N, C-alpha and C positions, 0 to 999 in steps of 0.2 A: 799521426798521433801527435797531439799537442797537448800543453799541461792544460788548457781548459778541459778538453775531452776527458783527462784522468781525473781533473776536479769533479765532474759533473758524474763520473762512471762511480766514484766513490760515495757521491751524495746518495745515488740510488741503489748502491749497495746497502749504506748505513740504515736509510729510511724505509727501503721494501717496496717504494712504488715510484712511478714517475711523477705523480702529481704532488707530493711530499716534497720530493727532491727539486723538482721546479720551485717550488716556494721557498727552499733552502738557499738555492742558488740564484734566485732573482732572474730566472729565464723563462719564456714561455714552455709550456709543456710539450708543444708540437716541435720547438728548435731544440729542445732537450733530446727528444725521440730521434730528431736529424741528425745531431751530432752523435749519437751512441750509434744509430745506423751506420754512420761513416766508420765509425771507430771498428764496430763488427766487420764490416766490409773489408777494411784495412787488413785486419788481422785473420780473416779468412774464417772466423769462429764465430758462433753465437757466446756471449757474456751472460746472458740471464734466462732462466726458465720463466716464461710467461704465464700468468694465470690471471683469472678475474680477481682474486683475493691479493695480487701483487706481483712481483717478480723475488726469485731467488737465484744467487750465482751458478754456473755452470761449474765444472773442474776447470776448464779455461778461465772462467772469471775471478774463482778462487786463487789461481796463479798470477793474475793480471793485478789483484788487490795489491797482495803483498810487495810487487813491484811498485804498484802507483803510491802506496803509502811510502814507501822509501825514497822514490823519486821527489815528491811534492815537500817531503822533509827536508830533503837535501837544498831544494830551492829555497824555501824559506830559513835555512841555515847560512845560505848564502848572503841573503839580503841581511840578515843580522849581523852576520860578520862584517858587512863592509859597513853597515850602520855604526857598528861598536868601533870602527876606526877611531872615529873623535868622540867617543862617548865611553860610559860603562858598558861592560859585558849586558846586553839585553836578547831576551828570547827564551822559548822552550827549551827544557833539556829533558828527555825520558833517560830514566835511571834506572835498572833492573837488579834487584836485591832480592837474595836467595833467602826463604823461610827462615834458615837457622842462622841466618847473619842479622837480619830485620831487627830483634832485639837489642843488638848491640849498637848500630848502625843508624838505622832509619830515622829516629827521632834527633839525634846530634846533628846529623847531616843536614837535615830540614832546617832546624833551628840556624844552625852555621851558616847555610845559603842566605836565609831570609835577612840574617844579620848584615852580612858581608857582601852578598850580590842580589840587592834588593830589586833589581831589574829581571832578574832571571826567574823564570817560572819553572821551578823544579817537578817535575811528576816522577813518582816512586811507583814502579810496578814491581809485585811481589810475586815471585814464581818459582817453579821447579828449577835448579840449573840446567838439565837438559833444555827445558823449554827458552831458558833466557838465553843460551848458547845458539839456538836455532834462531830467536828474534834480532840478535847480533849480527849473525850470518845475513840475514833477510835486510838488515838496515831498518828496522821498525824501532829501535832504541840506540840511543847514543853510545850506552857504555853500561857495563853490567859488573858486578862483583862475581867472580866464580871461582873454582877451587883448582889450582894445578894438580892435574892427575896425569899429566903427559900430551893431553889431547890438545891444548892452546895454542899450538904452532899458528893458526889461520889468523889469530888476532895481534895487535900491540897490547904488551901485558907490562903490568908492574906489581911486582909482589909488594902487598902492604903488611900483613901479620901472619906469622906463625902460630897456630893455635893448638893448644894440646889436648887431646881427647881424653875422656874419662868414661867410666863403667857408671852407669846412672841409673841406680836401682830403687823401688820401692824401699823404706825404712826395714821391712821385714826380711829383705832378700840380701842386704848390704853383706859383702862379705868380709871375713874377719881380716884384722891386719890394716895398715895405712895404704897399703897399693895392691893391686893384683898384676900377675904376669898377662900378657897377651893371649898366650894359650889357655889359661884358664878363662880368662874373659871371653873368649870364643864359643867355650862351650856351655856359655850361660844360656838360658831361653832369651835369645835377642828378637828385639823389634827394631827393624833398621827400613831405612828408604829403600824403595824399589830400584833396581837397575834402569839408568845410570845416573840415578839422581843423587845429589848431597855427597855424603859420606862413603856409600857403598862400595863405590870401584876403589876406594883407598884402604879399605879396611879390607877386602879380599884379595888386592894386590899384596897388603902386607902379611896376610895368612901365607900366600903363596912363596913368597920371598923367604919366609921364615921356615919353609918347609911343614905348615900346620894346617889341619884340616879346616875345611870351610866353614864359615861361622854358622852357628845352630839358631838359623832364623825361624821364628816360628810366627812372625805375621810381618808382611811388608806394608807399612805404613808411610807415606812420604808427605803427611800433612803433621806440622809441629802441634797444632791444638788437638789432633786426635790422637798423637802419640803421648802427649801429655795426660789425655784422660786414661789412656790403656795403663801408662805406668802409675799413675794414681790408685788405679784398680786393681793393682797387684798382677797384672798379665806377664810381665816380663820386664827385662831389662834395656837398654841401649847402650850404644858407644856414641858420644857426642861432644863437642867442647860445652861448658858449663854454660853459657850466655844464654842458648835459647830456655833455659828451663831455670836459671839464677832466681827467680821470685820463690819457686816451689823447694829449690836447695838451701837458701837462705831461711825460709821458714820451716825447715827440717822435714818438710812432707817427702821429699826424695834425698838420696846420698849421692856425691860424687866420690869416687875412688879413681886415683891416678892408675894408667895401665903400664906396665914396663917390659922390659926384655922382649921384643923393643917397645920403646915408647911410641905411642900413636899421635902423628900430628898431621895437619892440613895447614897449606899455605893458602891463605885469603888473597886474592888477585883480582886487579882493576883491569878489565879489558875492553878494547874498541876494536871495531874493523880496522884492518891493515887497508882499505882500498877506498874507504870513504872518508874525507876530511873533517876535521872537527871545527864546529863554529867556534866563536869565541867564548860565547856563554856557555858551550860545552868543556872547552879548554878549561875555564875558571873553576867550572865544578869538578872536572879531573884532579886539578892542584889542590882544591879545598878539600877533598875524599883523602888524598894522600897524606896531607898535613894534620888532619882530623883523626885518621885512625892511627897514626903515631901519638897524637896526644892521648888519645882515650886509651891507648896501650901503657904508655909511661906514667900516665896518672893512676892506674890500677883501675879504671872504669870497666875497661874490657878485660875481664878475666883470664887469665890461664894463656894469655897473647904476649907474645914479643915483636918487636918490629923485625921484619924480613929484610934482606941484603936488597938494596934497590937498584934496579937496572932496567932499561926499558930494551925490549927485545921482540922480536917476530915470532 
């Protein structure tokens, strides 16, 4: 197995036919077919289902695709890191960001990276936290923002901020008073992300530790846009930090009520693989994100968030 074969394999997987792939990688179709045949012979398995319409990946092909993307990305990172020894950081960095953090971090990170790291191509991928964790394990992304729920031991992590969660309700369902107890909040008709995504594990863990009944979940919705629509339609409430729905809260379409006894918080954490070295470009984006999160919190732009205790740990 060699890097060219992996490159050819990915081209076929992405374009669906040997002909289109051969045009993409500038190699004769017969030579491309020969290289894939050698690869399949070495691995002892078929990588593609072949038909008149084109090709699709076999189960073995799906497994190899994840590894191939990771391997080729690491090769690119190595080249870019060496080139950056005598120049400013350059190269592509893929940064995973959860839906519920995107509203606070995505645009400022893009703007700051473009200004301070002009030769870095920052690609943001917005996903559910469970998906980001799997992509980080597979080496498909350089780093990701995740939430410290006790399951991050496989990564190198740096806490960024501690965010306070509030009960967010349609105006007609706003509870009396300036705050609500966790026990009362758990009994409200709640719309929460499905397990194991987002704040759901943190809320359920808090309920267990306090000796309360499990949350009264009336709908599992992991999309912020669908959650927003559901709340505005008066279907129920949610437990989230304010930033994902800050526009609706500021326009008084939704109401945020702090939770107490105990207070609900989540630790926003920047994570990377413990086994894959970071490129110079990725290291620069990492440091930029750490500094930016602190600035956004201290300036009040990132609402209901305080700077977390900083340390690097496995």
